[in-house]
N, C-alpha and C positions, 0 to 999 in steps of 0.2 A: 504494500500500500504506500501511496505517496505520504511524505512527511512534511510538515510545515512548521515554521517558527513565527510566533506572533510577537511583535515588538511594541513597546510603549512609545507613543508619539513624541513625548518630550525627551526621554532619555535614550531611546533607540534600543532599550533592553527587551529581551523576550520575557514573557510572563511565565512563571512556574505553574505547572499543572501536573497532576498525576492521575492516571486512569481517566483522562478526559478524552472524549471522542469528539473529533471535530471534522466537519465536512468541508468541501471546497467553497471558496468565495469568488465573486466575479473578478475578472481580470482587472488589475489596476487598483484593487482595494485590498486592505488587510483586515477587514472586518471578519471576525471569527463566527462561523456557524457551527453549532454542534449541540451535543448533550453531554451532561456531566454525571458521573456516578455519585449519587448522594443517597444516603440511607439513614433512617433513624439511628441515633447513637446507640441505643440499647442493642440493636441488632449488630451494629459494628463491633461492640464489645464482645458479643458472643462469638462472632465469626473471626475476629482478628487473629492472624497467625503471622507474627512479624518475620519469621524465618522465610516465608514464601512471598512477602510483599515485594513489589517492584521498587527500584531505586527511589530515594526520597524526592529528588527534584530533577527529573529528566527535562532537557530543554525542548524535547520534541514530543508532539502528541500524535497518536495514530489517527489517520483519516478514515472516515466512514460516512456514507450517505445518510441523510436524515430520513425518517419515516415520511411517507408522502403527505400525511395529514394527522394532526393530533387535536383533540378537543382542548378548549381553554381550561386553565386551572380555576378553581373556585375564586371568586373575587369579592364576596361579601366580607366586609371588615367585622371583626369581633365587636360585640357591644362595648361601649365605653365603660371602662372600669371592670370589665369581665375578667381580666387577667389572661384571656386566651391569646395564644400565639399561633401564627401560621407556621406549620412545619411541613416541608416538602415530603410528599409520599414517594415510596419506591416506584420506579417506572415512569416518572414524569420526564418529558423531554426538555432539555436545557439549551439555551443559547448563551454561551459564555463568551462575551466580547469585552476585552480589555485593551483593545488596540485603537488606533486612530480611525477616523472616518465616522460618518453619520450612522447611528444605530438603525438597522433595518427593522422596522416595527412589524413587518409582515412575515417574519420567519415562523414556520410551523413549530413553535416551541411553547410550552406552558409556563416555563420559568426563564427569566432573563437574569443573568449575573453580570453586572456591569460596574465600572469604576465609580467610586463615591464622588471623587472630585470632578471627573470629566463628564458626568451625566447630570444634566439640568433637571430640576423638578418637573418641568413641562414634559420631558421624555418619560419620566416615571408615570406621570398622570396619563399620558397617551397610551402607554402599555397597559395600565390598569383598565382603561376604557376598552381595550381589545381583549380583556379577560385574562391578562397575564399577571403573574406574580413577579416581583422584582427584588433581587438581592443586591446589596451593595458590597463591593470588594474594597478592602482597605488592608494595609499592612500594619499589624499591631506590634510586631516584634523587631521591626527594622526601621531605620531612618532612611528616607529617600530624598535626595537633594533637590529634586524638581517639584516637590509638593509645596503648595502655598503656605503651609504652616511649618516648613522645615526649620525656619529660624527660631521657632518657639522651643525647640528641644535644647535643654542645657548641654553644654559640651561634655559634662561628666557622665552622661548616660549614653553617649555615642561611642561605640566600640570599633572593632576591627572591620575591615572591608568585607563585604559579602562576596565570596569568591564567585566570579563569573558574572556578576551583576554590577556594572559600572554605576557609580553614583549612589550606591546603597551600602549601609553599614548596620551592623547588629546593634540592638539596644540592650541596656542593662535593665532587664525586666524586674530585677529585685527592687529597684527604686520606684515602686508604684506611686509613692507620694509625689514624685517629680513628673511622672508620666501621666498621672490621672487627669490633670486639667486638659491636656492635649488630646488624649484618647477619648475622654468623655465628650469633648467638643466635637470630635469626629463622629461619635455615635449619635450625638444630638443632631448633627447635620444629616446623617443618614435618616433619622426619624423625621426631621423637618422636610426633607425632600419627598417623603412618602414611601420610602422603601419598606418592604415587608420583613426583611431579615438581613443579617450581616454575615459576610464571609471574611473573618480576620485571618490574615496570612502570617506565617512565620511564628507559630506558637510552639516551636521545638528548639529554641536556642540552646537549651540545656545539653543538647546532643551534638553541638558543633563548637568550633573554636571562635567564640564571640569576643574574646579578650577579657571576659569576666568569668568569675568562678560560679556560674549558675548551676544549681543542682536540680535534680529531678523534682524535689519538693518545692524549690523556688518557682519552677515552671508551673507546677500545679497551682500554687497560690496565685500567681499572676493570671493564669487562664481562668481560674474560678472567679477572680475579681472582675475580669473582663466580661464573663458570662453574666454575672450579677448586674453589671451596669447595663448591658444590652436588654436584659429582661426588665429592668426598671423603666426602660424607655419603650417597652412594648414590642421589642424586636426579638425574633428567634435568632439563635446563633449556631453556626456550624463549627465543628472541630476540624481544622484544616491540616492535613498531612502530619498528624501526630498520633498514629495508631497505637504506639506503645503506651500512651496514657489514656486510651479510650476507656478501659475498664475503671480507672480511677475517676474519670470525669463524666461517667454516664449519667449521673444525677444532676450535672451542671449544664451540659450542652444538650441541644435538641436534635441535632443531626450531624452527620459527618460527611466531609468531602475528601476523598482519598483515592 
């Protein structure tokens, strides 16, 4: 099968994905069409087998054609104050676009996963009008020099370069008090734009060379804090590329993307 790399418009970097199925896009565009494997976290915890998982961050995603047509995802919002969260069901078709170009609103997908900063609220509203659910992508565990809030991060929390991703560095997620105002503002922006859920990336810094002595327990504490913040804002949250901690976080996260 053909393989493609999707790059961010500002940095030129490709976006990380694992077990993401992507189909072809029109010539001259880099908008990604596809569906992503997402399952309720409880099931992920039961099925996780780290010894047989694919590599953590392949730069390439396998290409596959989309189904010819899919029905829309449910669009009714939970009653105010109900505490209900929208959680993607197994088998939904996803459009995962984190690249430059106008988002194609007519892709046969029930769920769109798009960049928090690059996607205006008008696009989120237009997708909802078409019966789609919309997830916002953001990086919670790394600093990206092209983001509009990059200057808000204290130098003390910015660590080593993220290998293979120019302009990106790991964060010291142990310093939740310093990161909280910035990440909470990102989650609030996600809510204010009308997103249904959040896909936070880089929740596994404990397992790499960040420049900080981050432990497994440090990572659990940060991930749980992040999940609680998302829930407080009415957003469901997915555990991204951190299968080794799925069993520990099954009560905190709502679904997994892996």
